C-alpha positions in Angstrom: -18.3 60.1 -27.1 -18.5 61.7 -30.4 -20.8 61.1 -33.4 -21.8 62.9 -36.8 -25.2 63.2 -38.6 -26.8 64.6 -41.7 -30.1 65.9 -41.6 -30.8 66.3 -45.2 -34.4 67.3 -47.7 -33.2 64.7 -50.0 -34.8 65.6 -53.4 -37.4 67.3 -51.5 -39.1 70.7 -52.7 -38.3 73.7 -50.9 -41.1 72.8 -48.1 -38.8 70.2 -46.7 -36.1 72.6 -46.7 -37.8 74.7 -44.4 -38.2 71.3 -42.5 -34.9 70.9 -42.5 -33.9 74.5 -41.0 -36.9 74.1 -38.3 -35.3 70.4 -37.2 -31.6 71.7 -37.0 -32.9 74.6 -34.6 -34.6 71.5 -32.4 -31.8 69.7 -32.9 -29.2 72.5 -31.5 -31.9 73.4 -28.7 -32.2 70.1 -27.4 -28.8 68.9 -27.3 -27.8 72.3 -25.5 -30.7 71.3 -23.1 -28.8 67.8 -22.5 -25.4 69.5 -22.1 -24.3 68.3 -25.7 -22.0 70.2 -27.4 -23.2 70.8 -31.1 -21.2 72.0 -33.7 -22.6 72.5 -37.2 -19.7 71.5 -39.5 -21.5 72.1 -43.2 -25.0 73.9 -43.9 -25.9 74.0 -47.7 -28.6 76.8 -48.2 -32.1 75.6 -49.7 -33.1 77.8 -52.6 -35.4 80.0 -50.2 -34.6 82.7 -47.7 -34.3 81.0 -44.0 -34.2 77.2 -45.5 -31.7 74.8 -45.0 -30.9 71.7 -48.2 -28.2 69.8 -45.9 -26.9 70.0 -42.8 -24.0 68.4 -40.7 -23.4 68.3 -37.2 -20.9 67.0 -34.7 -22.6 65.7 -31.3 -20.0 65.4 -28.6 -20.6 64.6 -25.0 -21.7 61.9 -22.5 -24.8 61.1 -24.0 -24.5 61.5 -27.7 -25.0 58.2 -28.5 -28.9 57.9 -27.3 -29.3 61.8 -28.2 -28.7 60.5 -31.7 -30.4 57.2 -31.9 -33.6 59.4 -30.9 -33.1 61.4 -34.0 -32.1 59.1 -36.6 -34.8 58.4 -39.4 -37.6 60.0 -41.0 -38.9 63.2 -39.6 -42.4 64.3 -40.4 -44.0 67.4 -40.6 -47.9 67.9 -40.9 -48.7 71.1 -42.1 -49.7 73.6 -44.9 -47.0 75.0 -47.6 -46.1 78.7 -46.9 -44.4 78.8 -50.2 -47.2 77.5 -52.1 -50.4 78.8 -51.1 -53.1 76.5 -53.0 -50.8 73.5 -52.5 -53.0 70.4 -51.1 -50.2 68.5 -49.8 -49.6 68.5 -46.1 -47.4 65.8 -45.1 -43.6 66.5 -45.6 -40.6 64.3 -44.9 -36.6 64.9 -44.5 -34.4 62.3 -43.3 -31.6 62.3 -40.5 -28.5 59.8 -41.0 -25.7 59.0 -39.2 -22.3 59.8 -40.8 -19.6 57.0 -40.4 -16.7 58.9 -39.3 -13.1 58.5 -41.2 -10.4 58.4 -39.1 -7.6 60.7 -40.9 -4.4 58.2 -41.1 -1.4 60.5 -39.2 2.4 59.7 -40.9 4.7 58.7 -38.1 8.3 57.5 -39.7 8.3 54.8 -36.5 5.7 53.1 -38.3 7.2 52.9 -41.2 9.3 49.3 -42.4 12.3 50.0 -44.5 13.9 46.9 -46.3 17.0 47.2 -48.7 16.4 45.7 -52.5 18.5 44.8 -55.3 18.1 47.4 -57.9 17.2 46.1 -61.7 16.8 47.9 -65.1 19.6 50.1 -66.6 22.4 51.3 -64.5 25.2 48.9 -65.2 27.1 46.3 -62.9 27.0 48.6 -59.9 23.0 48.3 -60.1 23.1 44.5 -60.4 25.7 43.9 -57.4 24.4 46.5 -54.9 21.2 46.4 -52.7 20.7 50.1 -53.3 16.9 49.7 -54.0 14.4 50.6 -50.9 11.1 49.3 -50.2 9.2 51.2 -47.4 5.8 50.0 -45.9 3.2 51.8 -43.5 2.6 49.0 -41.1 -0.7 50.5 -39.8 -2.1 50.4 -43.3 -0.1 48.0 -45.1 0.7 50.4 -48.1 4.3 50.3 -49.6 6.4 52.0 -52.4 9.6 51.4 -54.0 12.5 53.7 -54.8 15.6 52.6 -57.0 16.1 56.4 -58.7 19.3 56.4 -57.0 22.6 54.3 -56.3 23.0 55.6 -53.1 20.4 53.4 -50.6 20.5 56.5 -48.2 18.9 58.7 -50.9 16.5 55.9 -52.4 15.1 55.6 -48.6 14.3 59.5 -48.2 12.7 59.3 -51.8 10.4 56.1 -50.6 9.5 58.1 -47.5 8.6 61.1 -49.4 6.4 58.7 -51.7 4.7 57.1 -48.6 3.4 60.7 -47.4 1.9 61.2 -50.4 0.6 57.9 -50.9 -1.3 58.2 -47.2 -2.7 61.5 -48.2 -4.1 60.0 -51.2 -5.7 57.4 -49.1 -7.1 60.2 -46.6 -8.5 62.1 -49.9 -10.1 59.0 -50.9 -11.7 58.3 -47.6 -13.1 61.7 -47.6 -14.4 61.5 -51.0 -16.3 58.7 -49.8 -17.5 59.9 -47.0 -19.0 62.6 -49.1 -20.5 60.0 -51.6 -22.2 58.6 -48.8 -23.8 61.7 -47.7 -25.2 62.1 -51.1 -26.4 58.6 -51.1 -28.5 59.2 -48.1 -30.4 62.1 -49.7 -31.4 59.4 -52.1 -32.6 57.3 -48.9 -35.2 59.4 -47.0 -38.5 57.0 -46.1 -42.0 58.1 -45.9 -44.0 57.0 -43.1 -42.9 55.1 -40.1 -41.5 58.7 -38.9 -38.8 58.8 -35.8 -40.6 62.2 -35.0 -43.0 64.1 -36.3 -44.2 67.9 -35.8 -47.1 70.0 -36.8 -48.0 73.5 -37.8 -46.4 76.5 -38.4 -45.1 76.8 -34.7 -43.5 73.5 -35.3 -44.8 71.4 -32.5 -43.8 67.7 -31.8 -46.9 65.6 -31.7 -47.3 64.1 -28.4 -46.9 60.5 -27.8 -49.2 58.4 -25.8 -46.5 56.8 -23.5 -48.9 55.4 -21.1 -49.8 52.4 -23.7 -53.7 52.4 -22.0 -54.8 51.4 -25.9 -53.0 48.9 -26.8 -53.6 47.1 -23.5 -57.1 47.8 -24.2 -56.7 45.9 -27.4 -54.3 42.9 -25.9 -57.3 42.5 -23.6 -60.1 42.5 -25.8 -58.2 39.8 -28.4 -57.4 37.4 -25.2 -61.2 37.9 -24.2 -62.2 36.9 -27.7 -59.7 34.0 -27.9 
């Protein structure tokens, strides 16, 4: 199982980039504890020393899906700014998003279907009578190109193959650009409130979550009694 996540400060100030750096450490530490392989694919430094504006991490292992799910969403840090001494704000938010992996298309000639065609245009009677043009179609993607540059069908097949390779490379590049655009969009979508995890203080301790649900049970009992 393999997952890729992005930790981002969005358009947040320096304090948020500090939070990203701390969360990145926590993610790597926790992944290691769970025997997951975590690789930092990309890291963009923040404006202050020791801060990170955004980071992309690849998580590999049997429990990668559960691990990633436990982190996705808004992360909140409650603490006083270390960069602005008199700043009153104490709640800072960053986001963790999953990045959909775009599978790179590999070119194999066995995946190509060739079709002879009748050439058209200038070239005299020979061009009109002989099926020298070649259409090459990459079956997995449906990408197709045509070559009618030469009177030789063999040469047109060679040219069509080269053009098809270039088209597939261009398609892979476009998919990569779309992925990059998605990571940029993520930075605009950080939600304040309803955090997945909350940390506090300069030592970045995780807030304890009451798993007993005692308060909730008492509340429900009280509602039943009132009814």
